LOSEVEX-844290 format. One record per residue (C-alpha): residue number from 1; x, y, z. Coordinates in Angstrom, 1 decimal. Layout:
BEGIN
<r k="NUM" u="X" v="Y" w="Z"/>
...
END
This chain:
BEGIN
<r k="1" u="5.8" v="-18.4" w="-9.3"/>
<r k="2" u="7.6" v="-16.0" w="-9.1"/>
<r k="3" u="7.7" v="-13.5" w="-5.8"/>
<r k="4" u="6.6" v="-9.9" w="-6.3"/>
<r k="5" u="7.9" v="-8.9" w="-2.8"/>
<r k="6" u="11.2" v="-10.9" w="-1.8"/>
<r k="7" u="12.9" v="-10.0" w="1.3"/>
<r k="8" u="16.1" v="-12.1" w="2.5"/>
<r k="9" u="17.3" v="-11.0" w="6.1"/>
<r k="10" u="16.2" v="-7.8" w="6.3"/>
<r k="11" u="17.8" v="-5.7" w="8.9"/>
<r k="12" u="17.1" v="-1.7" w="9.8"/>
<r k="13" u="18.3" v="0.3" w="12.1"/>
<r k="14" u="18.7" v="4.0" w="13.1"/>
<r k="15" u="21.2" v="5.9" w="14.3"/>
<r k="16" u="21.3" v="8.2" w="17.5"/>
<r k="17" u="24.6" v="9.7" w="17.6"/>
<r k="18" u="26.9" v="6.6" w="17.3"/>
<r k="19" u="24.4" v="4.0" w="18.9"/>
<r k="20" u="22.5" v="2.2" w="16.7"/>
<r k="21" u="18.9" v="0.8" w="17.3"/>
<r k="22" u="17.8" v="-2.0" w="15.7"/>
<r k="23" u="14.0" v="-1.9" w="14.5"/>
<r k="24" u="14.0" v="-4.7" w="12.2"/>
<r k="25" u="16.6" v="-7.4" w="13.0"/>
<r k="26" u="16.6" v="-10.1" w="9.9"/>
<r k="27" u="13.1" v="-10.3" w="8.2"/>
<r k="28" u="12.7" v="-12.8" w="5.4"/>
<r k="29" u="9.8" v="-13.5" w="3.2"/>
<r k="30" u="8.1" v="-14.1" w="0.1"/>
<r k="31" u="4.9" v="-12.5" w="-1.4"/>
<r k="32" u="3.3" v="-14.3" w="-4.1"/>
<r k="33" u="1.3" v="-11.7" w="-7.3"/>
<r k="34" u="-2.4" v="-11.4" w="-6.5"/>
<r k="35" u="-1.6" v="-12.5" w="-3.2"/>
<r k="36" u="-4.0" v="-10.2" w="0.0"/>
<r k="37" u="-1.7" v="-10.0" w="3.2"/>
<r k="38" u="-2.2" v="-8.1" w="6.2"/>
<r k="39" u="0.9" v="-7.1" w="8.1"/>
<r k="40" u="0.0" v="-6.4" w="11.8"/>
<r k="41" u="2.0" v="-5.9" w="15.1"/>
<r k="42" u="1.9" v="-3.8" w="18.3"/>
<r k="43" u="3.4" v="-0.7" w="18.6"/>
<r k="44" u="7.1" v="-0.8" w="18.2"/>
<r k="45" u="7.0" v="-4.1" w="16.6"/>
<r k="46" u="8.4" v="-2.8" w="13.3"/>
<r k="47" u="5.8" v="-3.1" w="11.1"/>
<r k="48" u="5.3" v="0.5" w="9.7"/>
<r k="49" u="9.4" v="0.5" w="9.0"/>
<r k="50" u="8.5" v="-2.4" w="7.1"/>
<r k="51" u="5.8" v="-1.2" w="5.2"/>
<r k="52" u="8.5" v="2.0" w="4.4"/>
<r k="53" u="10.7" v="-0.1" w="3.0"/>
<r k="54" u="8.3" v="-2.5" w="1.2"/>
<r k="55" u="7.2" v="1.1" w="-0.5"/>
<r k="56" u="10.9" v="2.3" w="-1.4"/>
<r k="57" u="10.4" v="4.7" w="1.2"/>
<r k="58" u="13.3" v="4.0" w="3.1"/>
<r k="59" u="16.3" v="1.3" w="2.6"/>
<r k="60" u="17.4" v="-1.4" w="4.8"/>
<r k="61" u="20.7" v="-1.3" w="6.4"/>
<r k="62" u="21.5" v="-5.2" w="5.3"/>
<r k="63" u="19.8" v="-7.7" w="3.7"/>
<r k="64" u="17.8" v="-7.9" w="0.5"/>
<r k="65" u="15.0" v="-7.1" w="-1.2"/>
<r k="66" u="13.5" v="-8.1" w="-4.4"/>
<r k="67" u="10.4" v="-6.3" w="-5.9"/>
<r k="68" u="9.1" v="-7.7" w="-9.3"/>
<r k="69" u="12.3" v="-9.3" w="-10.3"/>
<r k="70" u="14.6" v="-6.2" w="-9.3"/>
<r k="71" u="16.9" v="-5.4" w="-6.3"/>
<r k="72" u="15.8" v="-2.3" w="-4.9"/>
<r k="73" u="17.5" v="-2.9" w="-1.7"/>
<r k="74" u="20.6" v="-0.6" w="-2.9"/>
<r k="75" u="19.6" v="1.8" w="-4.9"/>
<r k="76" u="19.7" v="5.5" w="-4.3"/>
<r k="77" u="17.1" v="7.6" w="-4.1"/>
<r k="78" u="16.6" v="8.7" w="-7.6"/>
<r k="79" u="15.5" v="5.3" w="-9.1"/>
<r k="80" u="13.8" v="4.2" w="-5.7"/>
<r k="81" u="11.3" v="7.4" w="-6.6"/>
<r k="82" u="11.3" v="5.6" w="-10.4"/>
<r k="83" u="10.3" v="2.4" w="-9.0"/>
<r k="84" u="8.0" v="3.9" w="-6.8"/>
<r k="85" u="6.0" v="5.7" w="-9.2"/>
<r k="86" u="6.2" v="2.7" w="-11.9"/>
<r k="87" u="5.5" v="-0.7" w="-9.6"/>
<r k="88" u="3.7" v="1.0" w="-6.7"/>
<r k="89" u="1.0" v="3.0" w="-5.7"/>
<r k="90" u="-0.3" v="3.9" w="-2.0"/>
<r k="91" u="-3.4" v="4.6" w="0.5"/>
<r k="92" u="-2.5" v="6.2" w="3.8"/>
<r k="93" u="-4.8" v="6.8" w="6.6"/>
<r k="94" u="-5.2" v="10.9" w="5.9"/>
<r k="95" u="-6.0" v="10.2" w="2.6"/>
<r k="96" u="-3.5" v="13.5" w="1.3"/>
<r k="97" u="-6.0" v="14.5" w="-1.5"/>
<r k="98" u="-5.5" v="18.6" w="-2.8"/>
<r k="99" u="-8.5" v="20.2" w="-1.5"/>
<r k="100" u="-8.8" v="22.8" w="-4.4"/>
<r k="101" u="-8.7" v="19.6" w="-7.3"/>
<r k="102" u="-11.5" v="17.4" w="-8.3"/>
<r k="103" u="-11.7" v="14.3" w="-7.4"/>
<r k="104" u="-10.8" v="13.4" w="-11.0"/>
<r k="105" u="-7.8" v="15.6" w="-10.6"/>
<r k="106" u="-6.7" v="14.2" w="-7.8"/>
<r k="107" u="-6.5" v="10.7" w="-9.5"/>
<r k="108" u="-4.7" v="12.2" w="-12.5"/>
<r k="109" u="-2.2" v="13.9" w="-10.3"/>
<r k="110" u="0.5" v="10.4" w="-10.7"/>
<r k="111" u="0.0" v="10.5" w="-14.0"/>
<r k="112" u="1.5" v="14.3" w="-14.6"/>
<r k="113" u="4.8" v="12.9" w="-12.9"/>
<r k="114" u="4.4" v="9.6" w="-15.3"/>
<r k="115" u="4.4" v="12.3" w="-18.4"/>
<r k="116" u="0.7" v="11.1" w="-19.4"/>
<r k="117" u="-1.1" v="13.5" w="-21.7"/>
<r k="118" u="-3.4" v="15.2" w="-20.1"/>
<r k="119" u="-6.6" v="13.7" w="-22.7"/>
<r k="120" u="-4.7" v="10.2" w="-21.7"/>
<r k="121" u="-4.7" v="11.6" w="-17.9"/>
<r k="122" u="-8.3" v="11.8" w="-17.7"/>
<r k="123" u="-9.6" v="9.2" w="-19.4"/>
<r k="124" u="-7.4" v="7.1" w="-16.7"/>
<r k="125" u="-8.8" v="8.6" w="-13.8"/>
<r k="126" u="-11.9" v="8.1" w="-14.7"/>
<r k="127" u="-11.6" v="4.3" w="-15.3"/>
<r k="128" u="-9.5" v="4.2" w="-11.5"/>
<r k="129" u="-13.2" v="6.1" w="-9.9"/>
<r k="130" u="-15.5" v="3.8" w="-12.0"/>
<r k="131" u="-13.6" v="0.6" w="-10.1"/>
<r k="132" u="-14.2" v="2.3" w="-6.9"/>
<r k="133" u="-17.9" v="3.1" w="-7.6"/>
<r k="134" u="-17.2" v="6.8" w="-7.6"/>
<r k="135" u="-17.6" v="8.5" w="-11.8"/>
<r k="136" u="-20.8" v="10.1" w="-10.4"/>
<r k="137" u="-18.7" v="12.1" w="-7.9"/>
<r k="138" u="-15.5" v="12.9" w="-10.6"/>
<r k="139" u="-16.2" v="16.5" w="-10.3"/>
<r k="140" u="-16.8" v="16.9" w="-6.6"/>
<r k="141" u="-13.8" v="18.4" w="-4.3"/>
<r k="142" u="-13.1" v="17.1" w="-1.2"/>
<r k="143" u="-15.2" v="18.8" w="1.0"/>
<r k="144" u="-18.1" v="17.9" w="-0.7"/>
<r k="145" u="-17.8" v="14.5" w="-0.2"/>
<r k="146" u="-17.8" v="11.6" w="3.1"/>
<r k="147" u="-15.0" v="10.2" w="4.4"/>
<r k="148" u="-15.5" v="6.8" w="3.1"/>
<r k="149" u="-15.4" v="9.0" w="-0.5"/>
<r k="150" u="-12.5" v="10.7" w="-0.3"/>
<r k="151" u="-11.0" v="7.1" w="0.9"/>
<r k="152" u="-12.2" v="5.9" w="-2.3"/>
<r k="153" u="-11.3" v="8.7" w="-4.2"/>
<r k="154" u="-7.4" v="8.1" w="-2.7"/>
<r k="155" u="-7.8" v="4.6" w="-3.9"/>
<r k="156" u="-8.5" v="5.1" w="-6.8"/>
<r k="157" u="-5.3" v="7.6" w="-7.2"/>
<r k="158" u="-3.5" v="4.7" w="-5.8"/>
<r k="159" u="-4.6" v="2.5" w="-9.2"/>
<r k="160" u="-4.3" v="4.9" w="-11.5"/>
<r k="161" u="-1.1" v="3.9" w="-13.0"/>
<r k="162" u="-1.7" v="0.2" w="-12.2"/>
<r k="163" u="0.5" v="-0.4" w="-10.1"/>
<r k="164" u="1.7" v="-3.8" w="-9.3"/>
<r k="165" u="1.8" v="-4.0" w="-5.7"/>
<r k="166" u="-0.9" v="-1.7" w="-3.4"/>
<r k="167" u="0.0" v="-0.9" w="-0.1"/>
<r k="168" u="-2.5" v="0.3" w="2.2"/>
<r k="169" u="-1.4" v="1.6" w="5.7"/>
<r k="170" u="-4.2" v="1.9" w="8.1"/>
<r k="171" u="-6.8" v="2.7" w="5.7"/>
<r k="172" u="-9.5" v="3.1" w="7.8"/>
<r k="173" u="-7.6" v="4.7" w="10.6"/>
<r k="174" u="-10.2" v="7.4" w="10.1"/>
<r k="175" u="-13.5" v="5.7" w="9.0"/>
<r k="176" u="-16.3" v="4.6" w="10.9"/>
<r k="177" u="-16.7" v="1.1" w="10.9"/>
<r k="178" u="-19.6" v="0.8" w="8.6"/>
<r k="179" u="-17.4" v="3.0" w="6.1"/>
<r k="180" u="-14.8" v="0.7" w="6.6"/>
<r k="181" u="-16.1" v="-2.3" w="5.5"/>
<r k="182" u="-17.4" v="-0.5" w="2.8"/>
<r k="183" u="-13.7" v="0.2" w="1.6"/>
<r k="184" u="-12.3" v="-3.0" w="2.8"/>
<r k="185" u="-14.5" v="-4.5" w="0.4"/>
<r k="186" u="-13.2" v="-2.4" w="-2.6"/>
<r k="187" u="-9.7" v="-3.6" w="-1.7"/>
<r k="188" u="-11.1" v="-7.2" w="-1.8"/>
<r k="189" u="-12.5" v="-6.6" w="-5.2"/>
<r k="190" u="-9.1" v="-4.9" w="-6.5"/>
<r k="191" u="-7.5" v="-8.3" w="-5.1"/>
<r k="192" u="-9.8" v="-10.5" w="-7.2"/>
<r k="193" u="-9.2" v="-8.3" w="-10.1"/>
<r k="194" u="-5.5" v="-9.6" w="-9.9"/>
<r k="195" u="-3.9" v="-6.4" w="-7.5"/>
<r k="196" u="-1.7" v="-7.6" w="-5.1"/>
<r k="197" u="-2.9" v="-5.7" w="-1.5"/>
<r k="198" u="-0.6" v="-5.2" w="1.9"/>
<r k="199" u="-2.6" v="-3.5" w="4.1"/>
<r k="200" u="-0.6" v="-2.2" w="7.4"/>
<r k="201" u="-3.0" v="-2.7" w="10.5"/>
<r k="202" u="-3.8" v="-2.9" w="14.2"/>
<r k="203" u="-7.3" v="-4.1" w="13.7"/>
<r k="204" u="-8.0" v="-7.6" w="13.9"/>
<r k="205" u="-11.2" v="-7.3" w="12.4"/>
<r k="206" u="-9.8" v="-5.4" w="9.5"/>
<r k="207" u="-7.2" v="-7.9" w="9.1"/>
<r k="208" u="-9.5" v="-10.4" w="9.1"/>
<r k="209" u="-10.4" v="-9.6" w="5.3"/>
<r k="210" u="-6.8" v="-10.4" w="4.1"/>
<r k="211" u="-5.8" v="-14.7" w="3.3"/>
<r k="212" u="-3.0" v="-14.1" w="4.8"/>
<r k="213" u="-1.8" v="-12.1" w="8.4"/>
<r k="214" u="2.1" v="-11.8" w="9.2"/>
<r k="215" u="2.2" v="-10.2" w="12.6"/>
<r k="216" u="5.8" v="-8.5" w="13.5"/>
<r k="217" u="7.1" v="-8.3" w="17.6"/>
<r k="218" u="10.2" v="-6.5" w="18.2"/>
<r k="219" u="11.5" v="-6.2" w="15.1"/>
<r k="220" u="11.4" v="-10.0" w="14.3"/>
<r k="221" u="8.6" v="-12.3" w="12.3"/>
<r k="222" u="6.0" v="-13.9" w="15.1"/>
<r k="223" u="4.1" v="-15.4" w="12.8"/>
<r k="224" u="2.8" v="-15.8" w="9.2"/>
<r k="225" u="-0.3" v="-17.5" w="8.7"/>
<r k="226" u="-3.3" v="-17.9" w="6.4"/>
<r k="227" u="-6.6" v="-15.3" w="7.5"/>
<r k="228" u="-9.9" v="-16.3" w="8.0"/>
<r k="229" u="-11.3" v="-15.3" w="4.4"/>
<r k="230" u="-8.4" v="-17.6" w="3.0"/>
<r k="231" u="-10.3" v="-20.1" w="0.7"/>
<r k="232" u="-8.6" v="-23.0" w="-1.0"/>
<r k="233" u="-8.5" v="-22.4" w="-4.8"/>
END
C-alpha cells in the first residue's frame, strides 16, 4: 500500500547567528492511509518540530518528505499553503475559533479560502458538524458552548475540506478527563470512517487510543510500536 506520509532522513536545524542547532537528526518513517498514530516525546524531543513539518507549516533542512505522492520538502510557501488547504486538517490545543462567528460559520471558514460557494459551504459545514454530533448547536457562538463542544467544532472545521490527513496537536490539553475521553472517541470514529489521524501528545492515556505510538528523543526516533488499541484486521 502506498504511504500517505513518507519521511526519508528528515533533518531540521535552527540557526542562532552562524551556529546551527540540530532539532531533528535523520527521521525516517512511513504512515499508511487510515493509520491512527500518536507522536510522543519529552519537551525538546523534536515532536512539535516534526508535527510542523508533517503539517507543511515548516520545511526540513535536509531529507525528503513525500505527502500523498507529492514531494513537499522543497516547496515554496505558496505551494505549501495550497497543499495544506487541500490535504491537511488541523486541530489545535487552543481551539482557535473566531468568537463572533457561529459554530457553523467557524466550520465553513476553510471553504472560503477554497473558493466554495456560500450555499455549498454551509451544507458541507453542517455535514461536518453532524460527524461530531453538534448539528443541534450549529448556530451557537463559542461563548455558548462547553470546552468539549468547542473542540468538537474545531474538529469539524478540520474535517470540512475532506483532508487526507488529520493532525491534532495536544487536542485534549485544555479539557478535563471526561471531556478528553469524549473527544478521543470522536477521533476514533473519524479514523474508522477512513481518515488518517496523527496526534501529538505527552499523555500516555491519550496516546493509548492510537494504534501506533512513535516516540522521539533528542531529535531521533526512539521507538515505533503498535499501541494498546491496535487490533489485527
